[in-house]
C-alpha positions in Angstrom: -38.8 -0.2 -61.8 -40.3 -1.7 -58.8 -38.2 0.7 -55.8 -36.8 -1.9 -53.1 -37.5 -0.4 -49.6 -34.0 0.0 -47.4 -35.1 -1.8 -44.5 -35.7 -4.6 -46.4 -32.1 -4.7 -47.5 -30.9 -4.8 -44.0 -33.2 -7.7 -43.3 -32.4 -9.6 -46.4 -28.7 -9.3 -45.0 -29.6 -10.5 -41.6 -31.1 -13.9 -43.4 -28.1 -14.7 -45.5 -25.8 -14.8 -42.4 -28.4 -16.8 -40.7 -28.4 -19.1 -44.2 -25.2 -19.4 -44.4 -24.8 -20.0 -40.4 -27.4 -23.0 -40.8 -24.8 -24.7 -42.9 -21.9 -25.1 -40.0 -21.7 -27.2 -36.8 -22.7 -25.2 -33.7 -20.5 -24.9 -30.8 -21.3 -26.8 -27.9 -19.4 -24.1 -25.9 -18.6 -23.4 -22.2 -16.6 -20.8 -21.3 -14.0 -18.9 -23.1 -11.5 -15.8 -23.0 -12.6 -12.9 -22.2 -16.4 -14.2 -21.6 -16.5 -12.5 -18.1 -16.4 -9.1 -19.4 -19.3 -9.7 -22.5 -22.5 -9.2 -20.2 -23.2 -5.8 -21.3 -22.3 -2.1 -20.2 -25.9 -0.6 -18.6 -29.5 -1.6 -17.9 -31.1 0.1 -20.8 -29.1 -1.8 -23.3 -29.1 -5.1 -21.3 -32.9 -4.6 -20.6 -33.2 -4.7 -24.6 -31.2 -7.8 -25.1 -28.2 -6.1 -26.3 -29.4 -5.8 -29.7 -28.9 -2.2 -29.9 -25.6 -2.2 -32.4 -27.5 0.0 -34.8 -28.5 2.8 -31.8 -31.9 4.1 -32.3 -34.3 5.4 -35.5 -36.1 8.2 -33.8 -37.5 9.0 -30.2 -40.9 10.6 -29.1 -40.0 14.4 -28.7 -41.8 14.5 -25.2 -39.8 11.7 -24.1 -37.3 12.8 -21.3 -36.1 9.5 -20.5 -33.1 9.7 -22.9 -33.0 6.3 -25.1 -29.6 5.8 -25.3 -26.4 3.2 -26.8 -23.4 3.2 -25.7 -20.0 2.9 -28.5 -19.5 -0.1 -26.2 -21.6 -1.9 -29.0 -20.6 -0.6 -31.8 -18.0 2.5 -32.5 -20.0 4.3 -35.2 -22.5 5.4 -32.3 -20.0 7.5 -31.2 -20.3 9.9 -33.6 -24.2 10.5 -33.1 -23.3 12.3 -30.0 -23.3 15.9 -31.3 -23.0 18.4 -28.4 -23.6 17.0 -24.8 -21.2 15.0 -22.5 -22.5 11.5 -21.4 -21.7 10.0 -17.8 -22.9 6.7 -16.7 -22.0 4.2 -14.1 -23.6 0.6 -14.2 -23.8 -1.9 -11.1 -24.4 -5.8 -11.8 -25.9 -7.5 -9.0 -24.9 -11.0 -10.2 -25.2 -13.5 -7.1 -22.4 -16.0 -6.4 -19.8 -13.8 -5.2 -18.8 -12.3 -8.6 -19.4 -8.8 -9.5 -19.4 -6.3 -12.3 -19.4 -2.7 -13.0 -19.0 0.1 -15.1 -18.4 3.6 -16.3 -18.3 5.2 -19.3 -18.3 8.7 -20.8 -19.0 10.2 -24.2 -17.9 13.5 -25.5 -18.8 15.2 -28.8 -15.5 16.6 -31.0 -17.6 18.9 -33.3 -18.3 19.3 -36.1 -18.7 15.4 -36.6 -17.1 13.3 -35.0 -17.1 12.1 -31.4 -15.4 10.1 -28.4 -16.3 7.3 -26.0 -14.3 6.1 -23.0 -15.1 2.7 -21.2 -14.1 0.9 -18.7 -15.5 -2.6 -17.4 -14.4 -4.4 -14.1 -15.4 -7.9 -13.6 -14.2 -10.7 -11.5 -15.3 -13.8 -8.6 -14.0 -13.3 -5.0 -14.2 -15.0 -2.0 -13.3 -18.6 -4.2 -12.6 -21.7 -1.7 -9.3 -23.3 -2.4 -8.5 -27.0 -1.7 -5.2 -29.7 -1.7 -6.0 -33.1 -3.9 -6.4 -34.3 -0.1 -9.2 -31.9 0.3 -7.5 -29.7 2.5 -7.9 -25.8 2.5 -5.2 -23.6 0.6 -6.9 -20.7 1.4 -9.0 -18.0 -0.6 -8.2 -16.8 -4.4 -10.3 -13.9 -6.6 -9.8 -13.8 -10.0 -9.7 -10.1 -12.0 -10.9 -9.0 -15.8 -10.4 -5.3 -16.8 -11.2 -3.5 -20.0 -10.1 -0.2 -21.1 -12.2 1.0 -24.1 -11.8 4.0 -26.2 -13.8 4.7 -29.2 -13.4 6.9 -32.3 -16.9 7.5 -34.4 -16.6 10.2 -37.5 -20.0 11.3 -39.5 -19.3 10.6 -43.1 -22.5 11.9 -44.3 -26.1 12.3 -43.2 -26.5 8.8 -43.8 -23.6 6.7 -43.0 -21.2 6.7 -39.6 -17.8 5.0 -39.4 -16.1 3.9 -36.4 -13.2 2.3 -34.5 -12.6 1.4 -30.9 -9.3 -0.3 -29.3 -9.2 -2.1 -26.3 -7.2 -2.9 -23.6 -7.8 -6.4 -21.6 -5.9 -7.3 -18.0 -7.2 -11.3 -17.1 -5.6 -11.5 -13.4 -7.0 -15.5 -12.4 -3.8 -16.3 -10.0 -1.6 -14.6 -7.8 1.1 -17.1 -9.0 0.1 -16.7 -12.4 1.5 -13.7 -14.9 -1.7 -11.5 -15.5 -2.4 -11.2 -19.2 -2.5 -8.4 -20.8 -3.9 -7.8 -24.5 -5.3 -5.5 -27.2 -8.4 -5.9 -29.5 -10.0 -3.8 -31.8 -13.5 -2.8 -32.8 -14.6 -1.7 -36.3 -18.2 -0.5 -37.1 -20.1 1.0 -39.6 -23.8 2.6 -38.9 -26.2 3.4 -42.1 -29.4 5.7 -41.7 -31.4 3.2 -44.8 -34.2 6.1 -43.6 -36.2 8.4 -42.0 -36.9 6.1 -38.7 -34.5 2.9 -39.6 -31.0 2.2 -39.4 -28.6 -0.6 -39.9 -25.0 -1.3 -38.5 -22.8 -4.2 -39.3 -20.1 -4.4 -36.4 -16.8 -6.5 -36.1 -15.6 -6.7 -32.5 -12.2 -8.4 -30.6 -10.2 -8.6 -33.5 -6.6 -9.6 -32.9 -7.4 -10.0 -28.8 -6.4 -13.1 -26.7 -4.8 -13.9 -23.8 -1.2 -15.9 -22.9 -0.9 -18.1 -19.8 1.9 -19.7 -18.6 1.0 -21.8 -15.2 5.0 -23.1 -15.1 5.3 -21.0 -11.5 1.9 -22.2 -10.3 3.1 -25.9 -10.8 6.4 -25.9 -10.4 6.7 -26.5 -14.2 10.1 -24.4 -15.7 9.5 -26.7 -18.7 6.0 -25.4 -19.0 5.0 -23.3 -22.3 3.0 -20.3 -23.2 -0.7 -21.5 -24.2 -2.5 -18.6 -26.1 -6.4 -18.3 -25.8 -8.0 -15.9 -28.8 -10.8 -14.1 -27.8 -13.9 -14.9 -30.2 -14.2 -13.3 -33.4 -17.9 -11.3 -33.3 -19.3 -10.4 -36.4 -22.9 -8.7 -35.7 -25.5 -7.6 -38.2 -28.5 -5.1 -36.6 -31.5 -2.7 -37.4 -33.4 -0.5 -35.2 -36.7 1.4 -36.8 -39.5 2.9 -35.0 -43.5 2.4 -35.5 -46.1 3.3 -33.5 -44.2 5.0 -30.9 -42.3 1.8 -30.4 -38.6 1.5 -30.9 -38.1 -2.0 -32.2 -34.4 -4.1 -32.4 -33.4 -7.1 -33.6 -29.3 -8.5 -34.2 -27.6 -11.2 -35.4 -24.5 -12.3 -34.2 -21.5 -14.9 -35.3 -19.1 -15.3 -32.9 -15.9 -17.4 -34.3 -14.3 -19.4 -31.9 -10.6 -21.1 -31.7 -8.6 -23.3 -29.8 -5.0 -25.1 -29.4 -5.7 -28.8 -29.6 -2.3 -30.9 -28.6 -2.6 -34.2 -30.5 -0.3 -37.2 -30.0 0.9 -40.1 -32.0 2.3 -43.1 -31.0 4.7 -44.7 -33.6 5.7 -48.3 -33.1 9.1 -50.3 -34.5 9.1 -54.3 -34.4 6.0 -54.5 -32.0 7.5 -52.6 -29.2 6.7 -48.3 -28.7 9.3 -45.6 -30.2 8.0 -42.2 -29.1 4.7 -40.1 -29.1 5.1 -37.3 -31.7 2.6 -34.2 -30.6 1.0 -31.8 -32.5 -0.7 -28.4 -31.8 -3.2 -27.4 -34.0 -5.8 -24.5 -34.3 -9.7 -25.4 -34.3 -12.6 -23.4 -35.2 -15.7 -23.7 -34.0 -18.9 -21.3 -34.0 -22.2 -20.0 -32.3 -24.7 -17.5 -33.3 -27.5 -15.8 -31.9 -30.7 -13.8 -32.5 -31.5 -11.2 -30.1 -34.8 -9.1 -30.8 -36.4 -6.2 -28.5 -38.5 -3.7 -28.0 -38.8 -0.1 -26.0 -41.9 1.8 -25.3 -42.3 5.4 -23.8 -45.5 5.3 -21.2 -44.6 8.4 -19.7 -42.8 11.7 -20.6 -40.3 10.7 -17.4 -41.1 6.7 -18.1 -39.9 4.0 -20.6 -40.1 0.6 -20.8 -38.1 -2.2 -22.4 -38.4 -5.4 -23.3 -35.7 -8.2 -24.7 -35.2 -11.7 -25.7 -31.9 -13.7 -26.2 -31.4 -16.9 -28.0 -28.8 -19.1 -29.1 -29.6 -20.7 -32.0 -27.0 -24.0 -31.3 -29.0 -25.2 -28.8 -32.4 -26.1 -26.9 -34.0 -24.2 -23.9 -31.6 -21.2 -24.3 -33.7 -18.4 -24.4 -32.5 -15.8 -22.0 -35.7 -12.5 -21.4 -35.1 -9.4 -20.7 -36.8 -6.3 -19.4 -35.9 -3.1 -17.3 -37.1 0.7 -17.5 -35.5 4.0 -17.9 -36.5 6.5 -15.4 -36.2 10.5 -15.9 -35.6 12.6 -13.1 -38.0 15.5 -12.4 -36.1 17.6 -10.1 -33.2 17.0 -11.7 -33.8 16.3 -16.1 -30.2 16.0 -16.9 -30.1 13.0 -14.6 -31.6 9.4 -15.3 -31.6 6.3 -13.9 -31.9 2.8 -15.4 -32.9 -0.7 -14.6 -32.2 -3.9 -16.4 -33.4 -7.4 -15.2 -31.9 -10.8 -17.0 -33.1 -14.4 -16.7 -30.2 -16.7 -17.0 -30.2 -20.0 -18.7 -26.9 -21.5 -16.9 -28.5 -22.1 -13.7 -27.2 -19.1 -12.0 -29.1 -16.5 -10.6 -30.7 -13.7 -12.4 -29.2 -10.4 -13.0 -30.3 -6.8 -11.6 -28.5 -4.0 -13.4 -28.7 0.0 -12.0 -27.0 2.6 -14.3 -27.1 6.5 -13.2 -26.7 8.4 -16.3 -25.9 12.1 -16.1 -25.8 14.8 -19.4 -24.3 17.5 -19.6 
């Protein structure tokens, strides 16, 4: 009987997801709840196109740059930290008055578990507001904050599982009450072979924001509006071939939105009333990510990534970067990432400092 290679199982699963998704209309989406918190977590992962939910399989033993993936992408990755404590601080240079920073810590919980704590702060400042007549009304700023914890456990040598909880807070105007919500992440990580890992992740379960602009527009009768964050389903594989770490990931985002419909009822040719109905509509979008990372020197590693939104044209994003280990302090790592943009905004530069205790 012919033996099926483990990596074939992971690749076949990803192809099945792509085939199923291709039969569904893609979402032509713009902004959505929580989008500002999904740029990534650090320079190394962004440089790899964020295609890192499966972590990495094997690393060159002579490499001191320490290829590392944060459990922000998959809570099961928290279980891979067996002894050391890892800290990271990242700053994203976005331009156009946007800001994005992240702070993370990974702690080992011997003998089989690990814990991750992460914080992301994003927003836009100095937004010039005007009246309908064009008169200046002053400057406003927006703020998004996400506090995340993830717990991972090694169920066996080949299987890791994890669960994460997120507290999301969005504050978009001084006269609107900030929205706070809780989301849940669930992840699995499987070691298919010595060099290959496969992961399946569900992110942002139950996460949503609730808004009411009644105070802003002086409308006491205004109702709450609920905007759910898109549910994210990811299948990811990583392997190690010819001294190069390779990554591939397929993601489906499921969007939901509340739509108000109106029907006009007529009686004897005269209008009677409008009847409003609130319904929830669902759309989907899919993304493909491919990346590679290779060590060129014991203290230098290069990264390259590619992203594509499968529902639109000219939606390719190229990523690149490097990781550097400090010769005078091997526990200190410096990462840099660069990302192009498909929305005609400025490209992104990311800088990360990592320290291993």
